[in-house]
N, C-alpha and C positions, 0 to 999 in steps of 0.2 A: 325761262330762256327759250327762244324759238330753236327747234331743230337745225342743226347745221352750224349754229352761231356760237362762238366762243368768245368770251371777253377777255382783253388783254391787261385790264386795270387801267387803262388809259383811255377808255370811251371808244373803244374800237366798235362795239355794237352800235353806240350812238351814231357813229359816222357811217355805218353800213345803213342805217335807217334813215339817211339824210337826203334821200332821192325823192324828186317830187315829179308829178305828172301835170302838165300845163296845157292851157289852150289859149292862143292868141288871136283876137280878132285883128283883121287886116282893114285897110283902107276901103278896100271894095266889099267888105263884109264877109270874105271868105274866112274859115277857121281853119287854124294849124295846130296839131297836138303834137306834144314832144315831151321829153324827160331831161331832167337837169339834177346837178346837186347844188346849184347856184342859180337861182331865178334871175336875180339882176344882171348877173354877168351874161347869162344866155340871152335875155332880151337885149342887152346891148350889142351883143353879137348879130343878132337878127337884124337890129336897126342898121347896123353897119354892112348888112349883106354877107356875114359869114356865118359858116356852120350848116345851113340847110339851103339846098338849091331852091326850095320853094321860094324863099326870099329875094331870089334874082328877079323873080316876076310879080311878087307882091310885097307891098309895103305893110309892116306891122304896125298896127295902131295902139293895141294895149292888151295886156294880160287880162282875161277875162274868167279864167278858171285856175285853181291851184289846188292839188291833191297832195298833202304832204305825208311823211312817216314811211316811205317804201325803201325797201333794198333796191339796187340797181335791176335785179332780175324781176322783182314784183312790179316795179315801175315800168319796165318794158311790156310784160304781160298786160298791164292794164292799159298802156298806151295803145297794143294792139286792139284791145277790147272797146276802147273810145273810138279809134278810128274805124271800126265796123259800124258805129252808130250813124244812123241818118242824121243829116243837119238838124232835124227836129229833136232828136234824141239828145244831140250834143246841147241844144239850146236849154233842154229840160235839165241837164246836168249842170249847165252854168247857173241856173236858176235854184238850184237845190241846196239842201242844208249841209251838204258835205264840201261845198265850195269853199276854199279857205282864202279866196283872194283879198277878201276885207282885211285880215290879218297881213298881207303883204302890203296892201295900202298905208297901213299904220306904219310900216316900215320904210316907206318912202318910195314904192313902185306905183306909178300911175295914180 
């Protein structure tokens, strides 16, 4: 068990590790990075221009990157790190072996 995590016998640790970092490609090819504990719900919110002010000016096209298995805290730290990348760095990440977006596609997203 990781330091600071305590199981309650009902999957509390699993729920804590349910956060994901994601990148969305917009119709103008800009890239948006965020975190969520439900990628389908969050993408739907972005499509409806809810949640992030970024999507008031940009139309989301598709989820191009997902990294699962985070706590909310580790997802937030990872989001900050990814946002510091250049566009080229983010594109390399999208093409990398740690990108889990193909699993999401199998589950009905994009």
